[in-house]
VEXROLUM-208646 format. One record per residue (C-alpha): residue number from 0; residue in one letter; x, y, z. Coordinates in steps of 0.25 Angstrom, whole numbers, plus 2048, in hexadecimal, padded with zeros to 3 digits. Each point is the difference from the previous one (the first is absolute). Layout:
// VEXROLUM-208646
(NUM; "a"; (X; Y; Z)),
...
***
This chain:
// VEXROLUM-208646
(0; "m"; (53B; 73F; A05)),
(1; "t"; (809; 7F4; 804)),
(2; "r"; (7FE; 7F2; 7FD)),
(3; "l"; (7FD; 7FB; 80D)),
(4; "a"; (7F5; 80C; 801)),
(5; "v"; (7F6; 7F9; 7F6)),
(6; "l"; (802; 7F2; 806)),
(7; "q"; (7F5; 7FB; 809)),
(8; "p"; (801; 7FF; 80F)),
(9; "n"; (803; 7F1; 801)),
(10; "m"; (809; 801; 7F3)),
(11; "r"; (808; 80C; 80A)),
(12; "t"; (801; 7F7; 80A)),
(13; "l"; (807; 7F5; 7F9)),
(14; "l"; (808; 809; 7FA)),
(15; "i"; (805; 806; 80C)),
(16; "t"; (802; 7F3; 806)),
(17; "s"; (808; 7F9; 7F7)),
(18; "v"; (809; 80D; 7FF)),
(19; "l"; (803; 800; 80F)),
(20; "g"; (802; 7F0; 7FF)),
(21; "a"; (80A; 802; 7F6)),
(22; "a"; (807; 80B; 807)),
(23; "l"; (800; 7F8; 80D)),
(24; "a"; (806; 7F5; 7F8)),
(25; "a"; (80A; 808; 7FA)),
(26; "a"; (803; 804; 80E)),
(27; "q"; (802; 7F2; 806)),
(28; "p"; (80D; 7F9; 7FE)),
(29; "s"; (800; 7F5; 7F6)),
(30; "a"; (802; 7F2; 806)),
(31; "d"; (80E; 7FE; 7FD)),
(32; "e"; (803; 80E; 806)),
(33; "a"; (7F9; 7FC; 80D)),
(34; "a"; (807; 7F4; 801)),
(35; "r"; (80C; 808; 7FE)),
(36; "e"; (7FD; 809; 80B)),
(37; "k"; (7FD; 7F5; 808)),
(38; "r"; (80F; 7FA; 7FE)),
(39; "l"; (806; 80D; 802)),
(40; "e"; (7FC; 802; 80F)),
(41; "w"; (80A; 7F9; 808)),
(42; "w"; (80B; 806; 7F7)),
(43; "r"; (7FA; 80E; 802)),
(44; "e"; (801; 7FD; 80F)),
(45; "a"; (80D; 7FB; 800)),
(46; "r"; (808; 80B; 7F7)),
(47; "f"; (80E; 7F9; 804)),
(48; "g"; (805; 7F2; 7FD)),
(49; "m"; (80D; 7F7; 7FF)),
(50; "f"; (805; 7FC; 7F1)),
(51; "i"; (80B; 7F5; 801)),
(52; "h"; (809; 7FD; 7F4)),
(53; "w"; (805; 7F3; 804)),
(54; "g"; (806; 7F4; 7F5)),
(55; "i"; (80D; 7F9; 7FC)),
(56; "y"; (805; 80E; 7FA)),
(57; "a"; (803; 801; 80F)),
(58; "v"; (80C; 7F7; 800)),
(59; "p"; (809; 807; 7F7)),
(60; "a"; (7FB; 80C; 807)),
(61; "g"; (804; 809; 7F3)),
(62; "e"; (80D; 7F9; 7FD)),
(63; "w"; (802; 7F8; 7F5)),
(64; "n"; (80E; 7F8; 7FE)),
(65; "g"; (807; 808; 809)),
(66; "k"; (7FD; 80D; 7FA)),
(67; "p"; (7F3; 80B; 806)),
(68; "i"; (7F4; 801; 7F5)),
(69; "t"; (7FC; 80D; 800)),
(70; "g"; (7F0; 802; 802)),
(71; "l"; (7F6; 7F9; 808)),
(72; "g"; (803; 7F4; 808)),
(73; "e"; (7F4; 7F8; 7FB)),
(74; "w"; (804; 804; 7F1)),
(75; "i"; (80D; 7F9; 7FF)),
(76; "m"; (7FD; 7F6; 7F8)),
(77; "n"; (7FB; 809; 7F5)),
(78; "r"; (80C; 80C; 803)),
(79; "a"; (80A; 7F5; 7FF)),
(80; "r"; (7F9; 7F9; 7F6)),
(81; "i"; (803; 7F1; 807)),
(82; "p"; (7FA; 7F7; 7F8)),
(83; "v"; (7F4; 7F6; 806)),
(84; "g"; (809; 7F4; 801)),
(85; "e"; (80A; 806; 80A)),
(86; "y"; (7F6; 809; 808)),
(87; "e"; (7F8; 7F4; 802)),
(88; "k"; (80B; 7FB; 808)),
(89; "l"; (7FE; 80B; 80B)),
(90; "a"; (7F3; 7F8; 805)),
(91; "s"; (80A; 7F5; 804)),
(92; "q"; (806; 809; 809)),
(93; "f"; (7F5; 807; 806)),
(94; "n"; (7FC; 7FB; 80F)),
(95; "p"; (7FB; 80B; 807)),
(96; "v"; (801; 7F8; 80E)),
(97; "k"; (7FE; 80E; 808)),
(98; "f"; (7F3; 802; 7FA)),
(99; "n"; (7F5; 803; 80B)),
(100; "a"; (7F1; 804; 7FB)),
(101; "e"; (7FB; 804; 80C)),
(102; "e"; (80D; 808; 802)),
(103; "w"; (7FF; 807; 7F2)),
(104; "v"; (7F0; 802; 804)),
(105; "r"; (802; 806; 80F)),
(106; "i"; (80C; 80B; 7FA)),
(107; "a"; (7F5; 803; 7F5)),
(108; "k"; (7F4; 803; 80A)),
(109; "d"; (80A; 806; 80B)),
(110; "a"; (803; 80B; 7F5)),
(111; "g"; (7F2; 802; 800)),
(112; "m"; (7FE; 7F8; 7F1)),
(113; "k"; (7F2; 7FB; 7FE)),
(114; "y"; (804; 7F7; 7F3)),
(115; "i"; (80B; 7F8; 7FB)),
(116; "t"; (802; 7FF; 7F1)),
(117; "i"; (80B; 7F5; 7FC)),
(118; "t"; (807; 7FD; 7F3)),
(119; "a"; (7FA; 7F3; 7FD)),
(120; "k"; (806; 7FF; 7F1)),
(121; "h"; (809; 80C; 7FB)),
(122; "h"; (806; 802; 7F4)),
(123; "d"; (80A; 7F5; 800)),
(124; "g"; (7F5; 7F6; 7FF)),
(125; "f"; (803; 7F9; 80D)),
(126; "a"; (7F4; 7FB; 809)),
(127; "m"; (801; 804; 80F)),
(128; "f"; (7F5; 7F6; 803)),
(129; "g"; (7FE; 7F2; 7FD)),
(130; "s"; (7F9; 7FF; 7F2)),
(131; "q"; (7FB; 7F5; 7F7)),
(132; "a"; (800; 809; 7F5)),
(133; "s"; (811; 801; 7FF)),
(134; "k"; (80A; 7F8; 808)),
(135; "y"; (80A; 80C; 801)),
(136; "n"; (7F9; 803; 80E)),
(137; "i"; (806; 801; 80E)),
(138; "v"; (7F9; 7F3; 805)),
(139; "d"; (806; 7F8; 7F2)),
(140; "a"; (80C; 806; 7FD)),
(141; "t"; (808; 804; 80D)),
(142; "p"; (806; 7F9; 80C)),
(143; "f"; (7F5; 809; 809)),
(144; "h"; (7F5; 7F7; 7FB)),
(145; "r"; (7F6; 808; 808)),
(146; "d"; (7F5; 80A; 7FB)),
(147; "p"; (803; 80E; 806)),
(148; "m"; (7F1; 805; 7FB)),
(149; "k"; (7F9; 7F5; 808)),
(150; "e"; (808; 804; 80C)),
(151; "l"; (7FD; 80F; 7FD)),
(152; "a"; (7F1; 7FE; 7FD)),
(153; "a"; (7FF; 7F9; 80F)),
(154; "a"; (807; 80B; 805)),
(155; "c"; (7F9; 80B; 7FB)),
(156; "q"; (7F3; 7FB; 803)),
(157; "k"; (805; 7FE; 80F)),
(158; "e"; (804; 80F; 800)),
(159; "g"; (7F5; 806; 7F8)),
(160; "l"; (807; 804; 7F4)),
(161; "k"; (7FC; 800; 7F2)),
(162; "l"; (80A; 7F7; 7F7)),
(163; "c"; (801; 804; 7F3)),
(164; "f"; (807; 7F9; 7F4)),
(165; "y"; (80B; 808; 7F6)),
(166; "y"; (7FE; 7F7; 7F3)),
(167; "s"; (807; 805; 7F3)),
(168; "q"; (7F7; 7FC; 7F5)),
(169; "t"; (807; 804; 7F3)),
(170; "q"; (80F; 800; 804)),
(171; "d"; (805; 7F2; 803)),
(172; "w"; (810; 7FF; 7FC)),
(173; "h"; (7FF; 7F0; 801)),
(174; "e"; (7F5; 7FF; 7F5)),
(175; "p"; (803; 800; 7F2)),
(176; "d"; (7F1; 805; 7FD)),
(177; "a"; (801; 80A; 80A)),
(178; "d"; (803; 80F; 800)),
(179; "g"; (80F; 805; 803)),
(180; "n"; (80B; 7F6; 7FE)),
(181; "t"; (808; 805; 7F3)),
(182; "w"; (80C; 7F9; 802)),
(183; "d"; (7FB; 7F1; 801)),
(184; "f"; (7F4; 802; 7F8)),
(185; "p"; (803; 80B; 7F7)),
(186; "d"; (7F6; 7FD; 7F3)),
(187; "e"; (7F3; 807; 804)),
(188; "s"; (7F9; 7FA; 7F4)),
(189; "k"; (801; 7F1; 806)),
(190; "k"; (7FB; 805; 80D)),
(191; "d"; (7F1; 7FD; 804)),
(192; "f"; (7FC; 808; 80C)),
(193; "a"; (7F1; 7FC; 801)),
(194; "k"; (807; 7F1; 802)),
(195; "y"; (807; 805; 80C)),
(196; "l"; (7F6; 807; 806)),
(197; "e"; (7F6; 7F5; 7FE)),
(198; "e"; (80A; 7F5; 803)),
(199; "k"; (807; 807; 80D)),
(200; "a"; (7FB; 80D; 804)),
(201; "k"; (7F2; 7FE; 801)),
(202; "p"; (802; 7F1; 806)),
(203; "q"; (809; 806; 80B)),
(204; "v"; (7F7; 80C; 802)),
(205; "r"; (7F6; 7F6; 804)),
(206; "e"; (808; 7F7; 808)),
(207; "l"; (803; 80D; 809)),
(208; "l"; (7F1; 804; 800)),
(209; "t"; (7FD; 7F1; 805)),
(210; "n"; (80A; 7FB; 808)),
(211; "y"; (802; 80C; 80B)),
(212; "g"; (7F3; 804; 806)),
(213; "p"; (7FA; 80E; 7FF)),
(214; "i"; (80B; 809; 7F6)),
(215; "g"; (7FE; 80F; 801)),
(216; "m"; (807; 803; 7F3)),
(217; "i"; (807; 7FB; 7F4)),
(218; "w"; (80B; 80A; 7FD)),
(219; "f"; (802; 7FE; 7F1)),
(220; "d"; (80C; 808; 7F9)),
(221; "t"; (806; 805; 7F4)),
(222; "p"; (7F5; 7FE; 7F5)),
(223; "r"; (809; 803; 7F4)),
(224; "i"; (7FA; 7F7; 7F4)),
(225; "i"; (7F4; 7FB; 806)),
(226; "t"; (7F3; 804; 7FA)),
(227; "k"; (7F4; 807; 806)),
(228; "e"; (7F7; 7F2; 7FE)),
(229; "q"; (80C; 7F8; 808)),
(230; "s"; (800; 80A; 80C)),
(231; "q"; (7F2; 800; 801)),
(232; "e"; (801; 7F0; 800)),
(233; "l"; (80A; 801; 80B)),
(234; "a"; (7F7; 80A; 808)),
(235; "t"; (7F3; 7F8; 7FE)),
(236; "l"; (807; 7F2; 803)),
(237; "v"; (804; 807; 80D)),
(238; "h"; (7F1; 805; 803)),
(239; "e"; (7FA; 7F2; 7FD)),
(240; "l"; (80A; 7FA; 809)),
(241; "q"; (801; 809; 80C)),
(242; "p"; (7F3; 80B; 7FE)),
(243; "a"; (806; 809; 80A)),
(244; "c"; (80F; 7FE; 7FC)),
(245; "l"; (805; 80E; 7F9)),
(246; "v"; (808; 802; 7F5)),
(247; "s"; (80C; 809; 7FD)),
(248; "g"; (800; 80B; 7F6)),
(249; "r"; (80C; 7F9; 7F9)),
(250; "v"; (7F8; 7F5; 7FB)),
(251; "g"; (7FF; 80A; 7F4)),
(252; "h"; (7F6; 807; 7F7)),
(253; "g"; (7F9; 805; 80C)),
(254; "a"; (7FA; 7F3; 805)),
(255; "g"; (804; 802; 80D)),
(256; "d"; (7F8; 804; 80D)),
(257; "y"; (809; 80C; 802)),
(258; "d"; (80C; 806; 7FB)),
(259; "s"; (80F; 800; 803)),
(260; "a"; (80A; 80A; 800)),
(261; "g"; (80E; 7FE; 7FB)),
(262; "d"; (80B; 7FA; 806)),
(263; "n"; (804; 809; 80C)),
(264; "q"; (7F6; 80B; 7FB)),
(265; "i"; (7F6; 807; 809)),
(266; "s"; (7F5; 807; 7F7)),
(267; "v"; (7FD; 80D; 804)),
(268; "g"; (7F4; 809; 7FE)),
(269; "k"; (7F2; 7FB; 7FD)),
(270; "v"; (800; 7F0; 7FB)),
(271; "r"; (7F4; 7F9; 7F8)),
(272; "r"; (7FE; 7F6; 80A)),
(273; "e"; (806; 7F6; 80A)),
(274; "w"; (80F; 7FE; 7FF)),
(275; "e"; (80D; 7FA; 807)),
(276; "t"; (80F; 803; 7FE)),
(277; "p"; (80A; 7F6; 803)),
(278; "v"; (80D; 804; 807)),
(279; "t"; (80E; 7FA; 803)),
(280; "m"; (806; 803; 80D)),
(281; "n"; (80E; 800; 7F8)),
(282; "d"; (802; 800; 7F2)),
(283; "t"; (7FC; 7F2; 7FC)),
(284; "w"; (7F3; 7F6; 803)),
(285; "g"; (807; 7F3; 800)),
(286; "f"; (80C; 7FF; 80A)),
(287; "r"; (80E; 805; 7FB)),
(288; "k"; (80C; 7FF; 809)),
(289; "d"; (807; 80C; 7FD)),
(290; "d"; (7F3; 809; 800)),
(291; "h"; (801; 809; 80C)),
(292; "n"; (7F9; 80C; 7FB)),
(293; "w"; (7F5; 800; 80C)),
(294; "k"; (7F5; 80C; 801)),
(295; "p"; (800; 805; 80F)),
(296; "a"; (7F3; 7FC; 805)),
(297; "t"; (7FB; 80E; 801)),
(298; "v"; (800; 800; 7F1)),
(299; "l"; (7F9; 7F2; 801)),
(300; "i"; (7F5; 807; 809)),
(301; "r"; (7FF; 80D; 7F8)),
(302; "q"; (7FE; 7F8; 7F4)),
(303; "l"; (7F4; 7F8; 806)),
(304; "a"; (7F9; 80C; 804)),
(305; "q"; (801; 807; 7F5)),
(306; "v"; (7FC; 7F5; 7F7)),
(307; "v"; (7F3; 7FE; 808)),
(308; "s"; (7FE; 80F; 801)),
(309; "h"; (7FE; 7FF; 7F0)),
(310; "g"; (7F6; 7F4; 802)),
(311; "g"; (80A; 7F4; 7FD)),
(312; "n"; (806; 7F4; 807)),
(313; "y"; (810; 7FF; 802)),
(314; "l"; (806; 7F2; 7FD)),
(315; "l"; (80D; 800; 806)),
(316; "n"; (809; 7F6; 7FD)),
(317; "v"; (80A; 7F6; 807)),
(318; "g"; (80A; 7F7; 7FA)),
(319; "p"; (802; 7F4; 808)),
(320; "t"; (80F; 7F7; 7FE)),
(321; "a"; (802; 7F2; 7FA)),
(322; "l"; (800; 7FB; 80E)),
(323; "g"; (7F1; 807; 803)),
(324; "e"; (804; 80B; 808)),
(325; "i"; (7F9; 80F; 7FF)),
(326; "p"; (80E; 806; 800)),
(327; "q"; (803; 808; 80E)),
(328; "p"; (7FF; 810; 7FA)),
(329; "s"; (7F1; 7FC; 7FC)),
(330; "v"; (7FD; 7FA; 80D)),
(331; "e"; (806; 80D; 807)),
(332; "r"; (7F8; 80A; 7F6)),
(333; "l"; (7F4; 7F8; 801)),
(334; "a"; (7FF; 800; 80E)),
(335; "e"; (802; 80F; 801)),
(336; "v"; (7F4; 802; 7F7)),
(337; "g"; (7F9; 7F6; 80A)),
(338; "r"; (801; 809; 80B)),
(339; "w"; (7FC; 80C; 7F9)),
(340; "m"; (7F4; 7F8; 7FA)),
(341; "k"; (7FC; 7FC; 80F)),
(342; "v"; (7FE; 80F; 803)),
(343; "n"; (7FB; 805; 7F4)),
(344; "e"; (7F8; 7F5; 7F9)),
(345; "q"; (7F4; 806; 800)),
(346; "s"; (805; 80C; 7F7)),
(347; "i"; (803; 7F3; 7F5)),
(348; "r"; (7F7; 7F5; 802)),
(349; "g"; (7F3; 803; 7F7)),
(350; "t"; (802; 80E; 7FC)),
(351; "t"; (7FE; 807; 7F4)),
(352; "a"; (808; 80B; 7F8)),
(353; "g"; (800; 80D; 806)),
(354; "p"; (7F8; 80B; 7FD)),
(355; "f"; (809; 80B; 7F9)),
(356; "p"; (805; 7FC; 7F1)),
(357; "y"; (80E; 802; 804)),
(358; "d"; (80A; 7FD; 80B)),
(359; "e"; (802; 80A; 80C)),
(360; "p"; (80E; 806; 801)),
(361; "w"; (803; 7F9; 80D)),
(362; "g"; (7FA; 7F2; 7FD)),
(363; "v"; (7F2; 7F9; 7FB)),
(364; "i"; (7F3; 7FE; 805)),
(365; "t"; (7F6; 7F4; 802)),
(366; "s"; (7F2; 7FE; 802)),
(367; "k"; (7F6; 7F9; 807)),
(368; "k"; (7F0; 805; 803)),
(369; "g"; (801; 80B; 808)),
(370; "k"; (80F; 801; 801)),
(371; "l"; (80D; 804; 7FA)),
(372; "f"; (80E; 7FB; 804)),
(373; "l"; (80B; 80B; 7FD)),
(374; "h"; (80C; 7F8; 7FD)),
(375; "v"; (80A; 808; 804)),
(376; "f"; (80F; 7FF; 7FB)),
(377; "d"; (806; 80D; 801)),
(378; "w"; (7FA; 805; 80E)),
(379; "p"; (7FD; 810; 801)),
(380; "r"; (809; 808; 80A)),
(381; "e"; (7F6; 809; 803)),
(382; "g"; (7F2; 7FA; 7FE)),
(383; "m"; (7FA; 7F8; 7F6)),
(384; "v"; (7F6; 809; 7F4)),
(385; "l"; (7F7; 7F8; 7F7)),
(386; "d"; (7FA; 808; 7F5)),
(387; "g"; (7F3; 7FD; 7F8)),
(388; "l"; (7F9; 7F8; 80A)),
(389; "k"; (7F1; 804; 802)),
(390; "n"; (7FA; 7F6; 80A)),
(391; "k"; (800; 804; 80E)),
(392; "v"; (80B; 7F9; 809)),
(393; "r"; (7FB; 7F9; 80C)),
(394; "s"; (80D; 7FC; 806)),
(395; "a"; (80E; 7FD; 7FD)),
(396; "q"; (808; 7F6; 807)),
(397; "l"; (80F; 7F9; 7FD)),
(398; "l"; (7FF; 7F1; 7FE)),
(399; "a"; (80C; 7FF; 808)),
(400; "g"; (7FE; 803; 80E)),
(401; "g"; (7F2; 804; 7FE)),
(402; "k"; (802; 80F; 803)),
(403; "v"; (7F5; 809; 7FE)),
(404; "l"; (803; 80D; 7F6)),
(405; "d"; (7FA; 80D; 800)),
(406; "v"; (7F9; 804; 7F3)),
(407; "s"; (7FD; 80C; 7FA)),
(408; "q"; (7F8; 804; 7F3)),
(409; "r"; (7FF; 80C; 7F9)),
(410; "d"; (800; 808; 7F3)),
(411; "e"; (80E; 805; 7FA)),
(412; "n"; (801; 807; 7F3)),
(413; "g"; (7F4; 7F8; 7FB)),
(414; "f"; (806; 7F3; 805)),
(415; "d"; (7F9; 7F7; 80A)),
(416; "a"; (80B; 7FF; 80A)),
(417; "l"; (801; 7F5; 80A)),
(418; "r"; (80B; 803; 80A)),
(419; "i"; (804; 7F5; 80A)),
(420; "d"; (809; 802; 80C)),
(421; "t"; (80A; 7F5; 7FE)),
(422; "p"; (80B; 7FC; 80C)),
(423; "a"; (80F; 807; 7FD)),
(424; "t"; (806; 7F1; 7FC)),
(425; "p"; (7F8; 7F5; 7F7)),
(426; "p"; (7FC; 7F4; 808)),
(427; "d"; (805; 7F6; 7F4)),
(428; "l"; (80B; 804; 7F8)),
(429; "n"; (7FC; 7F7; 7F5)),
(430; "d"; (7F2; 804; 7FF)),
(431; "s"; (7F7; 808; 80A)),
(432; "v"; (7F2; 7FF; 7FF)),
(433; "i"; (7F4; 808; 804)),
(434; "a"; (7F3; 7FD; 800)),
(435; "l"; (7F4; 80A; 7FE)),
(436; "e"; (7F3; 7FD; 802)),
(437; "i"; (7F8; 807; 7F6)),
(438; "e"; (7F0; 802; 7FF)),
(439; "g"; (7FB; 7FA; 7F4)),
(440; "e"; (807; 7FB; 7F3)),
(441; "a"; (80C; 809; 7FD)),
(442; "q"; (7FF; 80D; 7F7)),
(443; "v"; (80C; 806; 7FC)),
(444; "d"; (803; 80C; 7F5)),
(445; "p"; (805; 7F6; 7F5)),
(446; "s"; (808; 80C; 7F9)),
(447; "l"; (80F; 801; 801)),
(448; "l"; (804; 807; 80C)),
(449; "q"; (80C; 809; 805)),
(450; "q"; (804; 7F7; 80B)),
(451; "p"; (803; 806; 80E)),
(452; "d"; (80F; 801; 7FD)),
(453; "g"; (7FD; 808; 7F6)),
(454; "v"; (803; 7F6; 7F4)),
(455; "v"; (7F8; 7FD; 7F4)),
(456; "t"; (803; 7F3; 7F9)),
(457; "l"; (7F8; 7FE; 7F4)),
(458; "s"; (801; 7F1; 7FD)),
(459; "a"; (801; 7FA; 7F3)),
(460; "y"; (7F4; 7F7; 802)),
(461; "m"; (7F8; 80C; 803)),
(462; "a"; (802; 808; 7F3)),
(463; "n"; (7F8; 800; 7F5)),
(464; "l"; (808; 7FB; 7F4)),
(465; "h"; (7FF; 805; 7F2)),
(466; "k"; (806; 7F8; 7F6)),
(467; "a"; (805; 802; 7F1)),
(468; "a"; (7FC; 7F8; 7F5)),
(469; "g"; (806; 7F4; 800)),
(470; "s"; (805; 802; 80E)),
(471; "k"; (804; 7F5; 80A)),
(472; "m"; (800; 808; 80D)),
(473; "n"; (7FA; 7F9; 80B)),
(474; "l"; (7FD; 7FE; 80F)),
(475; "d"; (807; 7F3; 805)),
(476; "s"; (7FD; 7F7; 80B)),
(477; "r"; (809; 80A; 80A)),
(478; "g"; (7F9; 80D; 7FD)),
(479; "v"; (80B; 804; 7F6)),
(480; "i"; (7FD; 806; 7F3)),
(481; "s"; (809; 7F8; 7F6)),
(482; "d"; (804; 801; 7F1)),
(483; "w"; (7FF; 80E; 800)),
(484; "r"; (808; 802; 7F3)),
(485; "s"; (7F7; 809; 7F7)),
(486; "a"; (802; 80F; 801)),
(487; "g"; (7F0; 801; 7FF)),
(488; "d"; (7FD; 7F8; 80D)),
(489; "w"; (7FC; 808; 80B)),
(490; "a"; (7FB; 800; 80E)),
(491; "d"; (7F8; 80A; 80A)),
(492; "w"; (7FC; 801; 80E)),
(493; "s"; (7F5; 809; 808)),
(494; "f"; (804; 801; 80F)),
(495; "k"; (7FD; 809; 80B)),
(496; "v"; (80A; 80A; 807)),
(497; "n"; (7FD; 807; 810)),
(498; "h"; (80E; 805; 802)),
(499; "p"; (805; 807; 7F3)),
(500; "g"; (80D; 805; 7FF)),
(501; "v"; (80D; 7FD; 7F7)),
(502; "f"; (802; 7F0; 7FC)),
(503; "n"; (80C; 7F7; 7FA)),
(504; "v"; (7FA; 7F9; 7F4)),
(505; "v"; (807; 7F2; 801)),
(506; "l"; (7FD; 7F4; 7F7)),
(507; "v"; (801; 7F2; 805)),
(508; "t"; (802; 7F5; 7F5)),
(509; "s"; (803; 7F1; 802)),
(510; "e"; (80C; 7F8; 7FC)),
(511; "q"; (7FF; 7F2; 7FB)),
(512; "k"; (800; 7F3; 80A)),
(513; "y"; (80C; 800; 808)),
(514; "g"; (804; 80D; 7FA)),
(515; "r"; (803; 7FA; 7F1)),
(516; "g"; (7FC; 80C; 7F8)),
(517; "w"; (7FB; 80E; 7FE)),
(518; "d"; (7FD; 80B; 7F6)),
(519; "g"; (803; 80E; 803)),
(520; "g"; (801; 80B; 7F5)),
(521; "q"; (7F2; 802; 7FF)),
(522; "h"; (7FD; 811; 7FE)),
(523; "v"; (7F4; 801; 809)),
(524; "v"; (7F6; 80C; 802)),
(525; "v"; (7F9; 802; 80D)),
(526; "e"; (7F5; 80A; 800)),
(527; "v"; (7F9; 804; 80E)),
(528; "g"; (7FA; 80D; 807)),
(529; "g"; (801; 808; 7F1)),
(530; "k"; (810; 7FC; 801)),
(531; "t"; (806; 7F8; 7F7)),
(532; "l"; (80F; 7F7; 803)),
(533; "k"; (808; 7FC; 7F5)),
(534; "k"; (80B; 7F4; 804)),
(535; "t"; (808; 7F5; 7F9)),
(536; "v"; (7FE; 7F2; 80B)),
(537; "a"; (80D; 7FD; 805)),
(538; "a"; (803; 7F7; 80C)),
(539; "g"; (802; 809; 80D)),
(540; "g"; (801; 7F6; 80B)),
(541; "k"; (7F9; 7F3; 805)),
(542; "q"; (7F4; 7FE; 808)),
(543; "e"; (7FD; 7F4; 809)),
(544; "n"; (7F3; 7F8; 7FB)),
(545; "p"; (7FD; 7F8; 80C)),
(546; "s"; (7F3; 7FB; 7F9)),
(547; "n"; (807; 7FA; 7F4)),
(548; "p"; (80F; 800; 804)),
(549; "y"; (805; 7F9; 7F3)),
(550; "w"; (7FA; 80B; 7F7)),
(551; "p"; (809; 80C; 807)),
(552; "y"; (7FB; 80E; 7FD)),
(553; "v"; (808; 80D; 7F9)),
(554; "i"; (7FD; 80E; 803)),
(555; "s"; (801; 80B; 7F6)),
(556; "r"; (800; 80F; 804)),
(557; "i"; (7F6; 808; 7F7)),
(558; "g"; (7FF; 80E; 806)),
(559; "r"; (7F9; 809; 80A)),
(560; "v"; (7F2; 806; 7FE)),
(561; "r"; (7F8; 809; 80A)),
(562; "l"; (7F1; 7FC; 803)),
(563; "e"; (7FA; 80E; 804)),
(564; "k"; (7F4; 7FB; 807)),
(565; "a"; (7F8; 7F4; 807)),
(566; "g"; (7F7; 7FA; 7F7)),
(567; "s"; (800; 7F6; 7F3)),
(568; "y"; (80A; 7FD; 7F7)),
(569; "a"; (803; 7F8; 7F3)),
(570; "l"; (80E; 7FB; 7FC)),
(571; "s"; (804; 7FB; 7F3)),
(572; "l"; (80C; 7F8; 7FC)),
(573; "k"; (803; 800; 7F1)),
(574; "t"; (80E; 7FB; 7F9)),
(575; "s"; (803; 80A; 7F3)),
(576; "a"; (80A; 7F7; 7FD)),
(577; "i"; (807; 7F2; 803)),
(578; "p"; (80C; 7FA; 7FB)),
(579; "a"; (7FE; 7F5; 7F6)),
(580; "n"; (801; 7F2; 801)),
(581; "q"; (7FE; 800; 810)),
(582; "k"; (7FD; 7F3; 805)),
(583; "y"; (7F9; 804; 80B)),
(584; "g"; (7FB; 80E; 7FF)),
(585; "l"; (7FB; 80A; 80B)),
(586; "t"; (7FC; 7F5; 80C)),
(587; "l"; (7F9; 809; 809)),
(588; "v"; (7FE; 7FC; 80E)),
(589; "s"; (7F9; 810; 805)),
(590; "v"; (803; 80F; 7FE)),
(591; "r"; (803; 805; 80E)),
(592; "l"; (7FE; 80F; 804)),
(593; "a"; (808; 802; 80D)),
(594; "p"; (801; 80F; 808)),
(595; "a"; (80D; 807; 7FD)),
(596; "k"; (808; 802; 80B)),
***
């Protein structure tokens, strides 16, 4: 007999009421979480913003004493180890007479951006706003004597864009007590970081949130030595001064309102919560006169779609010159992005992640209630097939031109197959969007499915990881398995095939950023469909990585297997031996099974 059965009726009612009340309370978000959700509303709707890196580092523009300095434009003080006294002289040369806040805001708005995040203070410590906390600022220390942040605030309010401020809270190379300057202030034992935080960082954050009207976000960066308590103090300060203002994930220690991916990194797979990725248009953030490696508009548009398809925001950077002009190549690319957004805005703005746990071979999917938007990068030659969608499709229509497309749905060897009758040529070479109207909330087969082109892609982020004792094997923010350096580590996947046959098995691995390092030589064992393949990993070619172009992919051919019939399969990847002292180990992106020809 249960304890409840011997209670009197009124006691049972009290107990049941208490239990239900506790359950309902647990289901309700906390006050802090409810406030965070409210702050995120505009940001989720926006999806696309402009990042601006602008400061006195635009004067040397990547060159010091007549010599080019490697690295990012805004890091020249650090990379060239420029003494504070010498770097300060740049302020007297900074006079951006061509700065026009309304023009900058118009460029952003016409590109389809809904917010602007600008460097109020970068790591060099120079404030691009009038500050009482430090005279090392654009109003007091330059011949310009204007506050561009006030002008941007007015222009953003006029055009309906959110203004957000980047603020480097930990690194400040101008200050002896802050982090980062080891050439002027090498004795770490003499540094009082708390003093810097209280006397400069917090007062300047207070100024930014007091003097410029409603601010959408404070975009903190590089937390480094900041403590958990100090990160939380900054987040609390922001929310006390402006409760609707977001705090970026880089404030540190999970104190932000959302997560930030690494620079120029696009997260894949399922993410824990809202996220944003900052992306350069060329190779630098702050202006460099010798950086002409501009990404094509096609790459920018597709990256935007891919980020949003995984539930993220895309923050695209421009680096204005010392005269205050956004470089013309940036303006041209933003104009092309804007033309695409004008036609396809509904497939980006206010959308959520696609329903499938993986990207499609032809592109990506974004979602809204009752709609799916198919962003087709690689246009099909003979109609399009989408496997795994269980909802009835009411209609399909191209956003560019509005043409209604014929669709059919049927079972094909156990797969729910949607066929779309597409025209012979794509309406947009950058990204052609097909809007599907569906019945109900999107329901899909969550399994890894063989795609209509016959390929099975087993992405690292969908693997079951099995780690040996002491292993550092992990899944990084790009969805790549990193630090696979133990022979006891292994991974496995389950997947479905509806067109069996002979397949070439290929490993796709990642080089380090900018191609600076890759380890091969691992002895791998692949088991699938009752077959075993053994091979030593060797570079067999490169694969373009448009999502994260700074991390090239390497192809390694493992062998062939025959999958005899349609149905479910499992594949395991193990390492029987790994060369000693490998720096990176096996950096797995995916295992790919492609039909043998």
